[in-house]
MOPAC internal coordinates of N, CA, C and O (Angstrom, degrees):
PM7 1SCF
backbone

  N    0.0000 0     0.00 0     0.00 0    0    0    0
  C    1.4692 1     0.00 0     0.00 0    1    0    0
  C    1.5336 1   110.39 1     0.00 0    2    1    0
  O    1.2310 1   121.05 1   132.26 1    3    2    1
  N    1.3102 1   115.59 1   -47.74 1    3    2    1
  C    1.4726 1   118.99 1  -178.59 1    5    3    2
  C    1.5258 1   109.32 1   -59.13 1    6    5    3
  O    1.2310 1   121.10 1   136.55 1    7    6    5
  N    1.3289 1   115.50 1   -43.45 1    7    6    5
  C    1.4768 1   118.13 1  -178.78 1    9    7    6
  C    1.5273 1   110.39 1   -62.20 1   10    9    7
  O    1.2310 1   120.62 1   138.89 1   11   10    9
  N    1.3127 1   116.42 1   -41.11 1   11   10    9
  C    1.4719 1   119.11 1  -179.77 1   13   11   10
  C    1.5292 1   109.92 1   -62.01 1   14   13   11
  O    1.2310 1   120.71 1   134.43 1   15   14   13
  N    1.3213 1   116.26 1   -45.57 1   15   14   13
  C    1.4707 1   119.47 1  -179.09 1   17   15   14
  C    1.5267 1   109.56 1   -60.29 1   18   17   15
  O    1.2310 1   120.71 1   135.44 1   19   18   17
  N    1.3123 1   116.25 1   -44.56 1   19   18   17
  C    1.4763 1   119.10 1  -178.75 1   21   19   18
  C    1.5245 1   109.51 1   -61.90 1   22   21   19
  O    1.2310 1   120.96 1   136.43 1   23   22   21
  N    1.3233 1   115.76 1   -43.57 1   23   22   21
  C    1.4671 1   118.80 1  -179.00 1   25   23   22
  C    1.5316 1   109.92 1   -61.93 1   26   25   23
  O    1.2310 1   120.83 1   135.63 1   27   26   25
  N    1.3125 1   116.02 1   -44.37 1   27   26   25
  C    1.4767 1   119.33 1  -179.79 1   29   27   26
  C    1.5264 1   109.77 1   -62.28 1   30   29   27
  O    1.2310 1   120.97 1   135.31 1   31   30   29
  N    1.3178 1   115.76 1   -44.69 1   31   30   29
  C    1.4772 1   119.32 1  -178.95 1   33   31   30
  C    1.5273 1   109.69 1   -62.41 1   34   33   31
  O    1.2310 1   120.96 1   137.78 1   35   34   33
  N    1.3314 1   115.77 1   -42.22 1   35   34   33
  C    1.4677 1   119.55 1  -179.67 1   37   35   34
  C    1.5212 1   109.21 1   -62.26 1   38   37   35
  O    1.2310 1   120.97 1   133.90 1   39   38   37
  N    1.3238 1   115.75 1   -46.10 1   39   38   37
  C    1.4754 1   119.24 1  -179.75 1   41   39   38
  C    1.5195 1   109.97 1   -60.37 1   42   41   39
  O    1.2310 1   120.36 1   133.83 1   43   42   41
  N    1.3232 1   116.92 1   -46.17 1   43   42   41
  C    1.4679 1   120.79 1  -179.78 1   45   43   42
  C    1.5281 1   109.03 1   -62.38 1   46   45   43
  O    1.2310 1   120.41 1   136.88 1   47   46   45
  N    1.3247 1   116.82 1   -43.12 1   47   46   45
  C    1.4682 1   120.21 1  -179.93 1   49   47   46
  C    1.5177 1   110.71 1   -60.26 1   50   49   47
  O    1.2310 1   120.92 1   136.66 1   51   50   49
  N    1.3166 1   115.85 1   -43.34 1   51   50   49
  C    1.4751 1   118.72 1  -179.72 1   53   51   50
  C    1.5193 1   109.72 1   -63.06 1   54   53   51
  O    1.2310 1   120.47 1   134.05 1   55   54   53
  N    1.3360 1   116.70 1   -45.95 1   55   54   53
  C    1.4696 1   119.69 1  -179.41 1   57   55   54
  C    1.5285 1   110.14 1   -61.61 1   58   57   55
  O    1.2310 1   120.86 1   133.42 1   59   58   57
  N    1.3288 1   115.97 1   -46.58 1   59   58   57
  C    1.4678 1   119.08 1  -178.66 1   61   59   58
  C    1.5252 1   110.03 1   -65.11 1   62   61   59
  O    1.2310 1   120.62 1   140.64 1   63   62   61
  N    1.3230 1   116.41 1   -39.36 1   63   62   61
  C    1.4659 1   119.99 1  -179.86 1   65   63   62
  C    1.5194 1   110.38 1   -60.82 1   66   65   63
  O    1.2310 1   120.46 1   132.89 1   67   66   65
  N    1.3203 1   116.73 1   -47.11 1   67   66   65
  C    1.4694 1   119.13 1  -179.44 1   69   67   66
  C    1.5276 1   109.83 1   -62.50 1   70   69   67
  O    1.2310 1   120.68 1   137.25 1   71   70   69
  N    1.3220 1   116.31 1   -42.75 1   71   70   69
  C    1.4752 1   119.37 1  -178.42 1   73   71   70
  C    1.5313 1   109.22 1   -66.46 1   74   73   71
  O    1.2310 1   120.73 1   141.03 1   75   74   73
  N    1.3311 1   116.21 1   -38.97 1   75   74   73
  C    1.4735 1   119.10 1  -178.25 1   77   75   74
  C    1.5259 1   109.26 1   -59.96 1   78   77   75
  O    1.2310 1   120.46 1   140.01 1   79   78   77
  N    1.3281 1   116.72 1   -39.99 1   79   78   77
  C    1.4726 1   118.93 1  -178.27 1   81   79   78
  C    1.5214 1   109.84 1   -60.77 1   82   81   79
  O    1.2310 1   120.91 1   138.61 1   83   82   81
  N    1.3270 1   115.87 1   -41.39 1   83   82   81
  C    1.4724 1   117.76 1  -178.62 1   85   83   82
  C    1.5292 1   110.93 1   -73.39 1   86   85   83
  O    1.2310 1   121.53 1   142.72 1   87   86   85
  N    1.3367 1   114.68 1   -37.28 1   87   86   85
  C    1.4589 1   118.37 1  -178.85 1   89   87   86
  C    1.5328 1   111.76 1   -74.21 1   90   89   87
  O    1.2310 1   120.88 1   138.66 1   91   90   89
  N    1.3478 1   115.91 1   -41.34 1   91   90   89
  C    1.4755 1   119.25 1  -178.98 1   93   91   90
  C    1.5253 1   110.24 1  -126.02 1   94   93   91
  O    1.2310 1   120.32 1  -104.08 1   95   94   93
  N    1.3254 1   117.00 1    75.92 1   95   94   93
  C    1.4769 1   120.22 1   179.75 1   97   95   94
  C    1.5242 1   111.27 1   -65.50 1   98   97   95
  O    1.2310 1   120.33 1   153.57 1   99   98   97
  N    1.3280 1   116.98 1   -26.43 1   99   98   97
  C    1.4767 1   119.55 1  -179.66 1  101   99   98
  C    1.5258 1   110.22 1   -71.34 1  102  101   99
  O    1.2310 1   120.52 1   147.44 1  103  102  101
  N    1.3262 1   116.62 1   -32.56 1  103  102  101
  C    1.4715 1   119.79 1  -178.27 1  105  103  102
  C    1.5327 1   110.01 1   -61.12 1  106  105  103
  O    1.2310 1   120.37 1   142.97 1  107  106  105
  N    1.3367 1   116.90 1   -37.03 1  107  106  105
  C    1.4734 1   118.90 1  -177.88 1  109  107  106
  C    1.5260 1   109.20 1   -58.76 1  110  109  107
  O    1.2310 1   120.21 1   139.62 1  111  110  109
  N    1.3367 1   117.20 1   -40.38 1  111  110  109
  C    1.4626 1   119.09 1  -179.01 1  113  111  110
  C    1.5039 1   106.05 1   -87.76 1  114  113  111
  O    1.2310 1   120.10 1   180.00 1  115  114  113

């Protein structure tokens, strides 16, 4: 269960991270 949660969180984090870059390109710099 813990592994599944971590995997889901990681996947969500990656998706949100990629979207954040497109949404807030200034934040990256």
